[in-house]
C-alpha positions in Angstrom: 113.5 81.5 482.4 116.5 82.7 484.1 119.3 82.8 480.3 116.4 83.2 477.6 117.5 83.3 474.4 118.0 87.0 472.7 117.2 87.7 469.4 119.7 90.6 467.8 119.1 92.4 465.0 121.5 93.1 462.7 121.0 95.4 458.8 124.1 95.9 457.0 125.0 97.5 453.9 128.6 98.1 452.6 130.4 97.9 456.2 133.3 95.6 455.7 135.6 98.7 457.0 134.2 97.1 459.8 131.5 94.7 460.0 134.2 91.6 461.8 134.6 93.8 464.5 131.3 93.7 465.2 130.5 91.0 465.3 133.1 89.4 467.2 132.2 92.4 469.9 129.1 89.7 469.8 130.6 86.8 469.7 133.1 87.7 473.0 129.5 88.5 474.6 129.5 87.3 478.6 126.3 86.0 477.4 126.4 83.1 475.3 122.1 82.2 474.4 121.9 84.3 471.3 120.7 84.1 467.9 122.1 87.1 465.3 119.8 87.7 462.5 122.2 90.0 459.5 120.7 91.3 456.9 122.9 91.9 453.8 120.9 95.4 452.3 122.1 94.9 448.5 125.2 95.3 449.3 128.4 96.4 446.7 131.5 95.7 448.8 132.8 92.5 450.5 131.1 92.2 453.9 128.3 90.3 452.6 131.6 87.5 452.0 133.0 88.2 454.5 129.5 87.7 457.3 129.6 84.6 455.6 132.4 83.1 456.4 132.3 84.1 460.4 128.5 82.5 460.1 130.0 79.2 458.8 132.1 78.7 462.1 129.6 80.4 464.4 126.1 78.3 464.0 124.2 81.5 465.6 125.1 84.0 462.5 121.7 83.6 459.9 122.7 85.2 457.4 119.7 86.4 454.8 119.7 89.0 451.9 117.2 91.3 452.0 113.9 90.8 450.1 113.4 94.6 450.1 114.9 97.5 449.9 116.7 99.7 452.6 116.6 99.4 456.8 113.3 98.9 457.6 112.1 95.9 454.7 115.9 94.6 456.2 114.4 94.7 460.1 111.0 93.1 459.0 112.8 90.1 457.7 115.7 89.5 460.4 113.0 90.2 463.0 110.3 87.6 461.2 113.0 85.1 461.1 113.7 85.1 465.1 113.0 83.0 467.3 114.2 85.2 470.2 112.1 85.8 473.6 114.2 89.2 473.9 114.5 91.3 470.8 117.4 93.9 470.4 118.9 96.0 467.6 122.9 96.3 466.4 124.3 98.2 463.9 127.1 96.7 461.3 129.4 99.5 462.4 129.2 99.5 465.8 130.9 97.8 468.8 129.4 96.3 472.4 130.1 96.2 475.1 131.6 92.5 476.9 128.5 92.6 479.3 126.5 94.5 476.9 123.4 91.6 476.3 123.8 91.0 480.0 123.3 93.9 481.8 120.3 94.5 479.4 118.4 90.9 479.5 119.0 91.1 483.2 117.8 94.2 484.2 114.6 93.3 481.3 114.2 90.3 483.6 114.4 92.0 486.8 111.7 94.8 486.0 109.8 92.8 483.7 107.4 93.2 480.7 106.6 97.0 479.1 109.5 98.3 480.1 112.5 98.6 477.5 116.2 98.1 479.0 118.7 100.6 477.8 122.3 101.3 477.9 124.4 104.5 477.7 126.4 104.8 474.5 130.2 106.2 473.4 130.8 107.7 470.4 133.7 106.9 468.8 136.0 107.9 465.5 138.9 108.2 464.0 138.4 111.7 463.1 137.3 112.7 466.3 133.9 113.1 467.3 132.8 116.5 466.5 131.1 118.6 469.4 127.0 118.5 468.2 127.8 114.4 468.7 129.2 114.9 471.7 126.4 116.7 473.2 124.5 114.3 472.2 125.9 111.8 473.6 126.0 113.3 477.0 122.6 114.9 476.7 121.3 110.7 476.2 122.8 109.4 478.8 122.0 111.9 481.2 118.4 110.5 480.5 119.2 106.7 480.1 121.1 107.0 483.4 117.4 108.3 485.3 115.3 106.2 483.0 113.7 109.8 482.2 114.0 109.7 478.5 111.2 110.7 477.7 110.6 113.8 479.1 112.4 115.3 476.2 111.2 113.0 473.7 110.5 116.1 471.5 114.0 117.1 471.2 115.6 114.5 469.7 115.7 110.5 469.4 115.7 109.6 473.2 116.3 105.9 473.0 119.6 105.0 471.3 119.3 102.8 468.4 121.8 100.1 468.6 121.1 99.8 472.6 118.0 99.1 473.3 115.9 95.4 474.4 112.4 94.8 474.8 110.6 91.7 475.0 108.9 90.3 472.0 104.9 90.5 472.5 105.6 94.0 473.7 107.7 94.7 470.7 104.3 93.3 469.0 102.5 94.8 470.3 104.1 98.5 469.4 104.3 97.2 465.8 107.2 96.0 465.6 109.2 97.4 462.2 105.7 97.5 460.2 105.7 101.4 459.7 107.4 101.9 456.6 108.4 105.6 458.0 112.0 107.6 458.8 113.3 107.8 460.8 112.8 104.5 461.9 114.1 104.4 465.3 112.2 107.7 466.5 109.4 106.1 465.1 110.2 103.6 467.1 110.8 105.2 470.0 108.0 107.5 470.3 105.7 103.9 470.0 107.2 102.7 472.6 105.9 106.0 474.8 102.5 105.6 473.5 102.3 102.4 475.0 103.8 103.6 478.2 106.5 100.5 478.3 108.8 102.4 481.0 112.6 103.2 480.1 115.2 101.4 482.5 117.7 103.5 484.0 121.4 102.1 483.4 124.1 104.1 484.2 126.6 102.1 482.7 128.0 102.6 479.0 126.8 99.0 477.0 127.6 100.5 473.2 130.2 102.0 471.5 128.9 103.8 468.7 130.8 104.6 465.3 130.5 108.1 463.4 132.4 108.4 460.8 131.8 110.7 457.3 129.7 107.9 455.1 127.5 107.0 457.3 123.8 106.0 456.3 122.5 108.4 459.4 124.6 111.4 457.7 124.5 110.9 454.2 120.3 108.8 453.6 117.7 111.5 452.2 116.0 109.2 455.1 117.4 110.9 458.2 117.2 114.3 457.0 115.5 117.5 459.4 112.4 117.9 457.0 111.4 114.0 457.9 111.6 114.7 461.6 109.9 117.9 462.3 106.6 115.5 460.5 107.1 113.2 462.9 107.3 115.1 465.9 104.5 117.1 465.3 102.2 114.2 464.3 102.5 112.5 467.8 102.8 115.7 469.3 99.2 116.0 468.1 98.1 112.1 468.9 99.5 111.7 472.0 100.2 115.8 474.0 98.3 118.4 472.5 95.5 119.7 474.8 92.4 120.7 472.8 91.4 122.5 475.4 94.5 124.7 476.0 95.2 127.9 473.1 98.1 126.2 471.4 101.4 128.6 471.1 104.5 128.2 468.5 107.5 129.8 469.8 110.3 130.3 467.1 109.9 131.7 463.7 113.6 130.1 462.0 112.5 127.0 459.9 111.3 124.9 462.5 108.4 127.4 463.7 108.1 128.1 459.9 107.4 124.7 459.2 105.5 123.6 462.3 102.8 127.0 462.0 102.8 126.0 458.0 101.3 122.2 459.3 99.1 124.0 461.7 97.8 126.7 459.2 97.4 123.4 456.4 95.2 120.9 459.4 93.3 124.1 460.1 94.4 124.2 463.6 93.9 128.1 465.4 97.2 129.1 467.1 99.8 131.4 468.7 103.0 132.5 467.2 105.0 134.5 469.4 108.9 135.4 469.1 111.4 136.8 470.4 113.5 138.3 467.7 112.9 141.9 467.4 113.3 141.4 463.7 110.1 139.3 463.1 108.1 140.2 465.5 104.6 142.4 463.7 105.6 140.6 460.6 102.4 138.7 458.8 103.8 135.2 458.1 101.8 133.0 456.4 98.8 135.3 457.5 99.7 135.4 461.4 100.7 138.6 463.3 104.3 137.4 465.5 103.9 138.6 469.1 106.7 139.8 471.2 107.2 136.1 473.9 105.6 138.3 476.4 102.7 137.8 475.2 102.7 134.4 476.6 102.0 136.0 480.2 98.5 137.5 478.8 97.1 134.2 477.3 94.7 132.3 479.4 96.4 127.9 479.9 99.0 127.6 476.9 100.0 124.8 475.4 104.1 126.4 473.9 105.4 124.3 470.4 109.4 125.8 471.3 111.7 125.4 468.2 114.2 128.3 469.6 117.1 125.6 469.0 119.7 127.9 470.9 121.5 125.6 474.4 121.5 129.7 476.6 118.1 130.7 475.5 116.4 127.6 475.5 117.3 127.6 479.1 116.6 131.0 480.0 113.3 129.7 477.6 112.6 127.1 480.7 113.6 129.6 484.0 111.2 131.8 482.2 108.1 128.8 482.3 109.1 128.0 485.4 108.5 131.9 486.6 105.2 131.1 484.9 104.6 128.0 487.0 104.3 126.0 483.4 104.8 122.5 483.2 107.1 120.4 481.2 104.6 118.0 478.1 102.0 119.4 479.8 102.3 123.6 479.1 105.4 122.8 476.5 107.7 121.1 474.4 110.8 121.5 472.9 110.9 120.7 469.5 114.8 120.6 469.1 
């Protein structure tokens, strides 16, 4: 099939400022064989009526009200109502570049099943983009350009939630939107990784990602950092942890302490190191922190690195290279 039906899934809530621009960018797509399953997640503004009006003029737009509550329930409903061979997600406050659906679908059809088509993104904001978001954009696009997204999956979400496409049966095989776990986009990326779906390289910006102060990812408790760390640790222990190696936690900040405490609660043995002279030798949770160079005296290690400073991370990578340590198998960055 050269032009398969693409199902676009959109949950929305109170995005009346942006939703018309979003839908118009979909209507203007160069690829026209699509259906939009758009679900109102209990909006209290006029966004529902705005979508309803647009749906009356384009029967490819199918509007629903969420029978549950939250993005995951809305995505489940949208997916259950969809019929397309190819599935993609979109955010109601963002904008598609005109060739987005065409490029993603062409890439996916070229590479075949058990692949995920991804595209580069561009953050934009009326108030200007903050350094952290710009840094994330550059990092994410660098991975996407080469299709090496999974190489740093334990740092941040490596697949942009509104800029991927996959075959329907592959999405079903990895349990689609059934897990009720936030952040749902990061959890889905881990499940793509778990099922060994390869990311297709793409060097084209396909999606304009809007940032603003009341964006859901900024304000909803489901996207707070305390949800990210358990998700990363659970998937690491399931997918990449090597029981035959000595597990090492590197860093004694908030993340390092959380991971150390979690491992203790799981009755898992580990060594704990850091490069902070104020913490070396201290007893935390019954573990004595050792200096980082103790790593050289421990045989066959696998490290979880929780040091966030970018300069320090570069130094740590160089140090690991000198020890002939390999990413994922010998160490992972958790930030």
